C-alpha positions as CSV (number, residue, x, y, z in Angstrom):
1,M,-81.5,58.3,-67.8
2,T,-82.9,54.9,-69.3
3,S,-84.4,51.8,-67.2
4,T,-82.6,49.4,-69.4
5,Y,-79.5,47.8,-68.1
6,S,-78.2,47.2,-71.9
7,P,-79.7,50.1,-73.9
8,G,-79.7,50.1,-78.1
9,V,-82.1,48.1,-80.1
10,R,-81.5,44.2,-80.5
11,K,-82.0,42.0,-83.0
12,A,-85.2,39.8,-82.1
13,E,-84.3,36.3,-81.4
14,P,-86.6,33.6,-82.3
15,R,-89.5,32.4,-80.4
16,P,-89.8,29.0,-79.7
17,T,-92.1,26.9,-81.3
18,V,-95.1,25.2,-79.1
19,D,-98.1,23.3,-80.1
20,A,-100.8,25.3,-78.6
21,P,-101.2,27.5,-75.2
22,P,-102.0,25.7,-72.2
23,G,-105.6,25.8,-71.3
24,P,-106.3,28.4,-68.1
25,W,-107.4,25.6,-65.7
26,R,-103.8,24.0,-66.4
27,T,-102.3,27.2,-66.3
28,R,-103.7,27.6,-62.7
29,A,-102.8,24.3,-62.0
30,R,-99.2,24.5,-62.8
31,L,-99.1,27.7,-60.8
32,G,-100.9,26.2,-57.8
33,L,-98.3,23.5,-57.6
34,A,-95.4,25.7,-58.3
35,L,-96.8,27.6,-55.3
36,L,-97.2,24.5,-53.1
37,P,-93.9,24.5,-51.1
38,A,-94.5,28.0,-50.0
39,L,-97.6,27.0,-48.2
40,V,-95.8,24.0,-46.7
41,I,-93.3,25.8,-45.3
42,A,-95.7,28.8,-43.6
43,V,-97.3,25.5,-42.4
44,A,-94.0,24.0,-41.0
45,G,-92.7,27.2,-39.9
46,F,-96.3,28.5,-37.7
47,Q,-96.0,24.8,-36.1
48,R,-92.5,26.1,-34.8
49,R,-92.8,29.5,-34.5
50,W,-90.5,30.8,-31.7
51,M,-88.2,34.0,-30.8
52,S,-84.5,33.4,-30.4
53,D,-82.5,35.7,-28.1
54,D,-80.3,37.0,-30.8
55,G,-84.0,38.3,-32.3
56,H,-84.4,40.3,-29.2
57,I,-81.0,41.7,-29.7
58,Y,-82.6,43.5,-33.1
59,V,-85.9,44.4,-30.9
60,R,-84.0,46.7,-28.5
61,T,-82.1,48.6,-31.1
62,V,-85.1,49.2,-32.6
63,R,-87.0,50.1,-29.7
64,Q,-84.3,52.4,-29.2
65,V,-84.4,54.2,-32.6
66,L,-88.6,54.4,-32.0
67,A,-87.7,56.3,-28.6
68,G,-85.4,58.5,-30.5
69,N,-82.1,57.5,-29.4
70,G,-80.9,56.4,-32.8
71,P,-79.9,52.8,-34.1
72,V,-78.1,52.2,-31.1
73,F,-78.4,49.5,-28.6
74,N,-77.4,51.5,-25.2
75,P,-78.3,55.2,-25.2
76,G,-74.7,57.6,-25.5
77,E,-72.5,54.6,-27.4
78,R,-72.9,54.3,-31.4
79,A,-72.9,50.0,-31.5
80,E,-74.2,48.7,-34.4
81,S,-75.3,45.3,-33.0
82,S,-77.8,44.2,-35.9
83,T,-76.1,42.2,-38.2
84,G,-78.8,42.5,-40.9
85,T,-79.4,46.0,-41.7
86,L,-82.1,45.9,-43.9
87,W,-84.1,43.9,-41.4
88,Q,-83.8,46.3,-38.8
89,W,-85.3,49.0,-40.6
90,L,-88.1,46.6,-41.7
91,L,-89.0,46.1,-38.3
92,V,-88.3,50.0,-37.4
93,A,-91.2,50.6,-40.1
94,A,-93.1,47.5,-38.6
95,G,-92.9,49.0,-35.1
96,A,-93.5,52.8,-36.2
97,P,-97.4,52.4,-36.2
98,G,-96.9,50.7,-32.8
99,A,-96.9,46.9,-33.6
100,D,-95.2,44.8,-31.0
101,I,-91.7,44.3,-32.3
102,A,-90.9,40.9,-31.1
103,T,-94.2,39.8,-32.6
104,A,-93.4,41.6,-36.0
105,A,-89.9,39.7,-36.0
106,M,-91.6,36.3,-35.4
107,Y,-94.5,36.5,-38.0
108,G,-92.5,38.5,-40.6
109,G,-89.8,36.4,-40.7
110,L,-92.4,33.6,-41.6
111,L,-93.9,35.8,-44.6
112,L,-90.6,36.5,-46.1
113,T,-89.7,32.7,-45.7
114,A,-93.0,31.7,-47.2
115,A,-92.5,34.4,-49.8
116,G,-89.3,33.1,-50.7
117,F,-90.6,29.9,-51.7
118,A,-93.0,31.3,-53.5
119,L,-90.4,33.3,-55.8
120,A,-88.4,30.3,-56.0
121,G,-91.6,28.4,-57.5
122,L,-92.3,31.2,-59.8
123,A,-88.6,31.3,-61.0
124,A,-88.7,27.8,-61.6
125,L,-91.7,28.2,-64.2
126,R,-89.7,30.6,-65.9
127,L,-86.9,28.8,-66.2
128,H,-88.2,25.6,-67.4
129,G,-90.9,27.4,-69.6
130,G,-91.1,26.4,-73.1
131,S,-88.3,23.9,-73.2
132,G,-89.6,21.7,-75.6
133,R,-93.0,19.9,-76.4
134,A,-92.4,17.0,-73.5
135,H,-91.9,19.8,-71.0
136,G,-93.1,22.9,-72.6
137,E,-95.0,26.1,-71.3
138,G,-98.1,23.9,-70.1
139,A,-96.2,21.1,-68.8
140,F,-95.9,20.3,-64.9
141,L,-93.0,20.4,-63.0
142,L,-91.7,18.1,-59.9
143,P,-90.3,19.2,-56.9
144,C,-86.7,18.1,-56.0
145,G,-84.6,20.7,-54.2
146,A,-88.0,22.0,-52.5
147,L,-88.2,18.6,-51.0
148,V,-84.7,18.6,-49.5
149,L,-85.3,21.9,-48.1
150,L,-88.7,21.2,-46.7
151,A,-87.5,18.1,-45.1
152,L,-84.7,19.6,-43.0
153,P,-86.0,20.7,-39.1
154,P,-83.6,23.6,-39.3
155,V,-85.5,25.2,-42.3
156,W,-88.5,25.1,-40.2
157,D,-87.0,26.8,-37.2
158,F,-85.5,29.6,-38.8
159,A,-88.7,30.5,-41.1
160,T,-89.1,32.2,-37.8
161,S,-86.8,33.2,-34.7
162,G,-86.9,36.9,-35.1
163,L,-83.1,37.1,-37.3
164,E,-82.6,37.8,-41.0
165,T,-82.8,34.3,-42.2
166,G,-86.5,34.8,-43.6
167,L,-85.2,38.1,-45.4
168,A,-82.5,36.5,-46.8
169,T,-84.7,33.4,-48.3
170,C,-87.0,36.1,-49.5
171,W,-83.8,38.3,-51.2
172,I,-82.0,35.5,-52.7
173,A,-85.4,33.9,-54.2
174,G,-86.3,37.2,-55.6
175,A,-83.0,38.1,-56.9
176,W,-82.7,35.0,-58.9
177,L,-86.1,35.5,-60.1
178,A,-85.0,39.0,-61.7
179,L,-81.7,37.5,-63.2
180,V,-84.0,35.1,-65.3
181,A,-86.8,36.9,-65.7
182,R,-85.4,40.2,-66.3
183,P,-81.9,40.7,-66.5
184,R,-81.5,43.7,-68.4
185,T,-82.8,46.2,-66.1
186,L,-81.3,48.6,-63.6
187,V,-84.1,47.6,-61.3
188,T,-82.2,44.3,-61.2
189,C,-79.1,45.7,-61.0
190,A,-80.8,47.5,-57.4
191,V,-82.0,44.3,-56.3
192,L,-79.2,42.1,-56.7
193,G,-77.0,45.2,-55.1
194,L,-78.9,44.6,-51.5
195,G,-76.9,41.3,-50.6
196,P,-74.6,43.1,-48.0
197,L,-77.6,44.8,-46.6
198,V,-79.5,41.7,-45.8
199,R,-76.0,40.2,-44.6
200,P,-72.7,41.3,-45.1
201,D,-71.2,37.8,-46.2
202,L,-74.3,37.8,-48.9
203,A,-72.0,40.1,-50.6
204,L,-70.8,37.0,-52.5
205,V,-73.8,36.5,-53.6
206,S,-74.5,40.1,-55.2
207,A,-70.7,39.7,-56.7
208,V,-71.5,36.8,-58.6
209,F,-75.2,37.4,-59.7
210,L,-74.2,40.6,-60.8
211,A,-71.4,39.1,-62.8
212,A,-74.0,36.8,-64.4
213,Q,-76.3,39.4,-64.9
214,W,-73.2,40.9,-67.2
215,I,-72.8,38.0,-68.9
216,V,-76.6,37.8,-70.0
217,A,-76.9,41.4,-70.6
218,R,-73.8,42.5,-72.3
219,P,-74.0,46.1,-72.0
220,S,-72.3,49.3,-73.4
221,W,-70.0,50.5,-70.7
222,R,-72.6,53.4,-70.6
223,G,-75.0,50.3,-69.4
224,A,-72.5,48.9,-67.2
225,L,-71.6,51.9,-65.4
226,A,-75.2,52.7,-65.0
227,G,-75.6,49.0,-63.7
228,A,-72.8,49.3,-61.4
229,G,-74.7,53.0,-59.8
230,A,-78.0,51.1,-59.2
231,A,-76.7,48.0,-57.7
232,G,-74.0,49.8,-55.0
233,A,-75.8,52.9,-54.4
234,L,-78.1,51.8,-51.3
235,P,-75.3,49.6,-50.0
236,L,-72.5,51.9,-50.4
237,S,-74.2,54.7,-49.0
238,Y,-75.1,53.0,-46.1
239,E,-71.6,51.8,-45.9
240,I,-70.3,55.2,-45.7
241,F,-72.8,56.3,-42.9
242,R,-71.8,53.3,-41.2
243,M,-68.1,54.3,-41.3
244,G,-69.0,57.8,-40.2
245,Y,-71.5,57.0,-37.5
246,Y,-70.0,54.2,-35.6
247,G,-66.4,54.1,-36.7
248,H,-66.3,50.8,-38.1
249,L,-66.3,48.8,-41.5
250,M,-69.1,46.4,-40.5
251,P,-71.7,45.5,-37.4
252,L,-70.0,45.0,-34.3
253,P,-70.3,41.3,-33.9
254,G,-68.4,40.9,-37.4
255,V,-65.8,42.3,-35.2
256,T,-66.1,40.2,-32.2
257,K,-66.6,37.2,-34.1
258,E,-63.5,37.6,-35.9
259,A,-65.2,37.4,-39.9
260,S,-61.8,37.3,-41.5
261,R,-60.3,34.6,-39.4
262,S,-59.8,30.7,-40.7
263,L,-60.7,28.1,-38.6
264,W,-61.0,25.4,-40.9
265,G,-61.4,22.7,-38.7
266,R,-64.0,23.9,-36.7
267,G,-65.8,24.5,-39.9
268,A,-65.5,21.2,-41.3
269,D,-67.2,19.9,-37.8
270,Y,-70.2,22.6,-38.3
271,L,-70.5,21.0,-42.1
272,W,-70.4,17.7,-40.4
273,D,-72.9,18.7,-37.9
274,F,-75.3,19.8,-40.4
275,A,-75.4,17.5,-43.0
276,G,-74.4,13.7,-40.9
277,P,-77.5,13.7,-38.9
278,Y,-80.1,14.4,-41.8
279,V,-78.0,12.1,-44.7
280,L,-77.8,14.9,-46.4
281,W,-75.5,13.9,-49.0
282,L,-77.8,11.2,-50.4
283,P,-80.4,13.8,-51.7
284,L,-77.8,16.2,-53.2
285,L,-76.1,13.1,-54.9
286,M,-79.3,11.7,-56.3
287,T,-79.7,15.3,-58.0
288,V,-75.9,15.6,-59.4
289,A,-76.5,12.3,-60.8
290,A,-79.9,13.6,-62.6
291,V,-78.2,16.7,-63.8
292,L,-75.2,14.8,-65.3
293,A,-77.2,12.1,-66.9
294,S,-80.1,14.5,-68.3
295,G,-78.2,17.4,-69.6
296,P,-78.7,20.8,-69.0
297,V,-82.6,21.6,-70.0
298,R,-83.0,23.3,-73.0
299,G,-85.0,26.1,-72.0
300,W,-82.5,27.5,-69.4
301,G,-80.9,30.1,-71.7
302,R,-83.8,30.7,-73.5
303,G,-84.6,34.3,-74.8
304,R,-81.7,35.8,-72.6
305,G,-78.8,35.9,-74.8
306,T,-77.3,33.7,-78.0
307,G,-74.1,32.1,-76.6
308,A,-73.7,29.4,-74.1
309,A,-72.5,31.4,-71.5
310,S,-75.6,33.7,-71.8
311,A,-77.9,30.3,-71.5
312,I,-75.9,28.9,-68.5
313,A,-74.9,32.0,-66.4
314,P,-78.2,32.0,-64.4
315,V,-78.3,28.6,-63.7
316,A,-74.5,28.4,-62.6
317,A,-74.6,31.9,-60.8
318,P,-77.0,30.5,-57.6
319,V,-74.9,27.3,-57.7
320,L,-71.5,29.0,-57.5
321,A,-72.8,31.3,-54.9
322,G,-73.8,28.7,-52.7
323,A,-70.9,26.9,-53.0
324,L,-69.0,30.4,-52.2
325,C,-71.4,30.8,-48.9
326,W,-70.7,27.4,-47.4
327,L,-66.6,27.9,-48.2
328,Y,-67.0,31.2,-46.5
329,V,-68.9,29.4,-43.6
330,I,-66.2,27.0,-42.7
331,K,-63.7,29.0,-43.0
332,V,-64.7,31.0,-40.4
333,G,-65.5,28.2,-38.1
334,G,-68.8,28.0,-38.6
335,D,-71.8,29.2,-35.9
336,F,-73.2,28.1,-32.8
337,M,-76.6,27.7,-34.0
338,H,-77.1,23.9,-35.5
339,G,-77.4,24.5,-39.8
340,R,-78.5,28.2,-39.5
341,M,-75.5,29.5,-41.5
342,F,-75.6,27.1,-44.2
343,L,-79.6,27.6,-45.1
344,P,-78.9,30.4,-47.4
345,G,-75.9,28.5,-49.1
346,L,-78.1,25.4,-49.6
347,L,-81.1,27.3,-51.0
348,L,-78.9,29.1,-53.4
349,M,-77.3,25.6,-54.6
350,L,-80.6,24.1,-55.1
351,L,-82.1,27.0,-56.8
352,P,-82.0,25.5,-60.4
353,V,-83.4,22.4,-59.4
354,F,-85.8,23.7,-56.8
355,L,-88.5,22.2,-59.2
356,V,-87.8,20.0,-62.6
357,P,-89.3,19.1,-65.7
358,V,-91.0,15.4,-66.2
359,T,-88.3,13.4,-67.6
360,R,-87.2,10.1,-66.7
361,A,-84.5,10.7,-65.0
362,W,-85.7,13.8,-62.8
363,T,-89.2,11.6,-62.0
364,I,-86.6,8.9,-60.6
365,V,-84.9,11.2,-59.0
366,A,-87.6,13.3,-57.6
367,A,-89.1,10.3,-56.5
368,G,-85.6,9.0,-54.4
369,V,-85.7,12.5,-52.9
370,A,-89.2,12.1,-51.7
371,V,-88.5,9.0,-49.8
372,W,-85.3,10.5,-48.2
373,A,-87.8,13.8,-47.4
374,V,-90.3,12.0,-45.8
375,A,-87.7,9.9,-43.3
376,C,-85.7,13.2,-42.5
377,A,-88.7,14.8,-41.6
378,A,-90.1,12.1,-39.9
379,V,-87.4,10.5,-37.5
380,L,-83.8,12.3,-38.7
381,R,-82.8,14.4,-35.7
382,V,-79.5,15.8,-34.2
383,P,-78.7,13.4,-31.0
384,Y,-78.4,16.8,-29.1
385,E,-82.1,17.8,-29.6
386,G,-83.1,20.7,-27.2
387,R,-79.7,21.2,-26.0
388,I,-76.3,22.5,-26.8
389,G,-74.0,19.4,-28.1
390,P,-70.7,18.4,-27.1
391,A,-68.9,20.7,-29.6
392,G,-70.7,23.6,-28.8
393,V,-73.3,24.1,-31.4
394,A,-77.0,24.4,-30.3
395,D,-80.5,23.1,-31.1
396,E,-81.1,27.0,-30.6
397,R,-85.1,26.5,-30.7
398,G,-85.0,23.5,-28.8
399,V,-82.9,25.5,-26.1
400,Y,-85.4,28.2,-25.9
401,V,-87.9,26.2,-25.5
402,Q,-86.7,24.3,-22.7
403,Q,-85.6,27.5,-20.8
404,N,-88.7,29.1,-21.4
405,A,-91.1,25.9,-20.7
406,A,-93.2,27.1,-23.7
407,P,-93.6,25.5,-27.2
408,H,-93.6,28.9,-28.7
409,P,-91.4,31.2,-26.7
410,L,-91.7,34.9,-27.3
411,H,-91.1,37.1,-25.2
412,H,-88.7,35.3,-23.2
413,D,-89.4,34.8,-19.1
414,F,-87.4,31.9,-19.0
415,A,-90.0,29.9,-16.5
416,G,-87.3,27.0,-16.9
417,Q,-84.3,28.8,-16.2
418,P,-83.9,29.8,-12.4
419,G,-80.7,32.1,-13.2
420,N,-81.9,34.2,-16.1
421,R,-85.4,34.5,-13.8
422,A,-82.9,35.7,-10.9
423,Y,-81.2,38.6,-13.2
424,A,-84.3,39.3,-13.9
425,A,-85.9,40.5,-10.8
426,L,-82.7,41.9,-9.7
427,V,-82.8,44.3,-12.7
428,R,-86.2,45.2,-11.9
429,K,-85.5,45.8,-7.9
430,R,-82.7,48.2,-8.5
431,V,-84.9,50.3,-11.3
432,R,-87.5,50.3,-8.3
433,A,-84.7,51.6,-6.1
434,G,-83.6,54.3,-8.8
435,A,-79.9,54.1,-7.6
436,P,-77.2,54.4,-10.0
437,T,-75.8,50.5,-10.1
438,L,-73.6,48.0,-12.0
439,L,-75.0,44.7,-12.0
440,L,-71.4,42.4,-11.9
441,A,-72.1,38.9,-11.9
442,H,-75.6,39.2,-10.0
443,T,-73.7,41.8,-7.7
444,P,-75.3,45.0,-7.7
445,V,-72.4,47.6,-7.0
446,P,-73.7,51.5,-6.5
447,A,-72.2,53.2,-10.0
448,A,-70.4,56.2,-10.8
449,R,-72.9,56.9,-13.7
450,P,-76.8,57.1,-13.4
451,G,-79.1,54.1,-14.2
452,V,-78.7,50.5,-14.3
453,T,-76.0,48.8,-16.2
454,G,-76.0,45.1,-16.4
455,I,-73.8,43.1,-17.7
456,Y,-74.7,39.7,-19.1
457,N,-74.1,36.8,-21.5
458,T,-77.7,36.3,-22.6
459,L,-77.5,40.1,-24.2
460,G,-81.2,39.7,-25.9
461,F,-83.0,38.7,-23.1
462,S,-80.7,41.8,-20.9
463,G,-81.6,44.1,-23.0
464,S,-85.2,43.1,-22.3
465,V,-85.3,43.7,-19.0
466,I,-83.1,46.8,-18.8
467,P,-84.2,50.3,-19.4
468,L,-83.8,52.0,-22.5
469,S,-82.2,54.4,-20.5
470,G,-79.5,52.0,-19.1
471,A,-76.7,49.9,-20.3
472,A,-77.0,46.0,-21.2
473,L,-73.2,45.1,-21.9
474,D,-72.2,41.6,-23.1
475,P,-68.6,40.7,-22.3
476,I,-68.8,39.0,-25.6
477,G,-68.8,42.4,-27.5
478,L,-72.1,41.7,-29.5
479,A,-73.1,45.7,-28.8
480,Y,-70.2,46.4,-26.4
481,P,-67.1,48.2,-28.6
482,L,-64.6,47.7,-25.9
483,A,-65.4,43.7,-25.5
484,A,-65.4,43.3,-29.2
485,H,-62.0,44.7,-29.5
486,S,-60.7,42.3,-27.0
487,E,-58.4,39.3,-28.0
488,G,-60.2,36.0,-28.2
489,F,-59.7,32.3,-26.8
490,N,-60.4,29.1,-27.8
491,G,-64.0,28.7,-26.6
492,R,-67.1,28.1,-28.3
493,V,-68.3,29.6,-31.7
494,G,-69.9,33.1,-31.5
495,H,-68.7,33.4,-27.4
496,D,-65.0,33.0,-27.6
497,K,-64.6,36.7,-26.0
498,R,-64.7,37.2,-22.7
499,L,-63.8,41.0,-21.1
500,P,-62.3,40.5,-17.8
501,D,-64.1,42.4,-14.8
502,E,-61.5,44.8,-14.4
503,W,-61.8,46.2,-17.8
504,I,-65.8,46.9,-17.0
505,V,-65.2,48.3,-13.9
506,A,-62.3,50.5,-15.0
507,E,-64.2,52.2,-17.8
508,R,-67.5,52.2,-16.4
509,G,-66.6,53.4,-13.0
510,V,-67.8,52.4,-9.4
511,A,-69.1,55.0,-6.7
512,D,-67.0,53.6,-3.7
513,G,-64.3,50.8,-3.8
514,L,-63.9,47.9,-5.9
515,P,-66.6,45.0,-5.9
516,R,-64.9,41.8,-4.4
517,G,-62.5,39.4,-5.8
518,L,-61.2,42.2,-8.4
519,D,-57.2,43.0,-8.6
520,P,-56.8,46.8,-7.7
521,A,-53.5,46.7,-9.6
522,R,-55.3,45.2,-12.7
523,V,-58.1,47.7,-12.0
524,D,-55.8,50.7,-12.1
525,A,-54.1,49.5,-15.4
526,A,-57.1,49.2,-16.9
527,R,-57.7,52.7,-16.2
528,R,-54.7,54.1,-17.4
529,A,-54.4,52.1,-20.7
530,L,-58.3,53.3,-21.2
531,R,-56.6,56.9,-21.8
532,C,-54.0,55.6,-24.3
533,E,-54.3,55.4,-28.1
534,P,-55.9,53.8,-29.4
535,F,-58.4,53.1,-26.4
536,A,-58.9,56.9,-26.4
537,E,-60.0,56.9,-30.2
538,L,-62.3,54.0,-29.9
539,R,-64.2,55.7,-26.9
540,A,-64.5,59.3,-28.7
541,A,-65.5,57.0,-32.4
542,T,-68.1,55.6,-30.2
543,R,-69.2,58.1,-27.5
544,A,-68.0,61.5,-28.6
545,P,-70.8,63.8,-29.8
546,M,-71.9,63.4,-33.3
547,T,-70.4,66.1,-35.6
548,A,-69.3,66.9,-38.9
549,G,-65.6,66.6,-37.8
550,R,-66.2,63.6,-35.9
551,F,-68.0,61.5,-38.6
552,W,-65.2,62.7,-40.7
553,R,-62.5,61.4,-38.5
554,N,-64.5,58.0,-37.8
555,L,-65.0,57.8,-41.7
556,T,-60.8,58.2,-42.4
557,G,-60.1,56.0,-39.4
558,A,-62.7,53.0,-39.6
559,V,-60.1,50.8,-41.3
560,E,-57.5,51.0,-38.4
561,L,-60.1,51.2,-35.9
562,T,-61.7,48.1,-36.8
563,A,-58.9,46.4,-36.9
564,F,-57.8,47.2,-33.2
565,R,-57.6,44.5,-30.6
566,F,-56.0,44.5,-27.3
567,P,-54.8,42.0,-24.8
568,N,-57.4,40.9,-22.2
569,D,-54.7,41.2,-19.7
570,P,-55.2,44.8,-18.5
571,V,-51.4,45.3,-17.0
572,R,-50.0,43.4,-20.4
573,A,-52.2,45.9,-22.7
574,E,-51.1,49.0,-20.8
575,R,-47.2,48.1,-21.4
576,E,-48.1,47.4,-24.7
577,L,-50.0,49.9,-25.8
578,C,-49.0,52.9,-23.1
579,G,-45.0,52.2,-23.2
């Protein structure tokens, strides 16, 4: 198979005329200026380095893989708690030689963020190179979109955090560089297709970028089939594995957070929570004004096709993809972490103007953006800095700095949060005792199965103190299939499910009696409901031994199982599902 996406001989296109090649010093200086934003974000991210609780959710799954238990959060229950598949396996590779996984997650995210900014700068050099004598191959470029990103505190915060944001930054910028520089290779097809493995919602970006690649390359039908195969091979293979192994179409957080719902009003509030405090509309309006005033840069389509569509597709693709990402985030109601879910879309929309040529219009706008950037970086902050805001959106890094009483929390000890410290002490005490225990609302109850089972909302922290042989469950459902399929309520975004304790006791079992405060009738109803379909199939899909037959039943039943929801009230659930 040829490595070319559009095989065949093409008529040579005329090469642009330039006065003279730039000197080595000018080339090096131009490259250095293009890579300067990467250095700035590396410094800013390092100064605000930290590890989020959700980052520790990845850590426990990676530890389970390295311990030989498979990609699960708790042994004996196949639940995919990692939203970023590729990030999870990169951490497995980092932890295999013995590196501390949390440290690798924090610093790995920082390196990938800096690499993403570097790739965006290189793509800008490629995009604007040779676009006329005024700003040709040897001309310098001005930072514009780069300044917008570098001025925003959420960009500094999520340069680390242990989440997949750094990988998303690197992949987005790298995919765009591939689209701009080498749109006609199968390697580019494969890179563009990785979006769903970086984060499921980035499938939108893959689709838009692949469409732009097709517009530029105009492959033959054989080339198009080869490109589709290269783009879809890894994501499709993993999706088949996911459906067969876990019995679901998506990672479990997508089920518990209801990734297909529509909460437009809440999403609009989340947008204003991000854009309002930083007056973000101001630099964006200035940038749009410069685009309208100067028109497209002549070099934007050079060497990548002869038609107007081929010229504009690589520039329009990230803007369209970013707008779609923002629209999706608004549709599902946003997130509970300030600004986080808007960062990939913002990067996409700013890629074509990450660096801009030195023209009158762009120089004026770059100067205006620079003034805003200084003000934003110096004084503009959210009004609930270090806390959870009134709408449930949190300054996530600030919260964990406060709760851990540490400027750079990595392995959370929660020195400033007595409740979490008490939970950790109780877990360690029960582990030393060696008695089967169910920790229900900080109350140890004799359990029907061995080990310690902890039920706690702060899942990453709970997963770090519960032994790998035990079970760390969250009533929200990020890593607990039964909770994920329960009906939600109008609560904080990402935390609007809460599985009642009667279900947990009925499913996990207690050795003697019931914990105080539980209604025996509701516990009995939950026990009977769990024996009915589709509860029985959910339990089999996630707990039955993995055989070829089980894999096939999971694969063919994943659509129906993913859509399954049940009432929180056990009596109602038994009546509706068991008849």
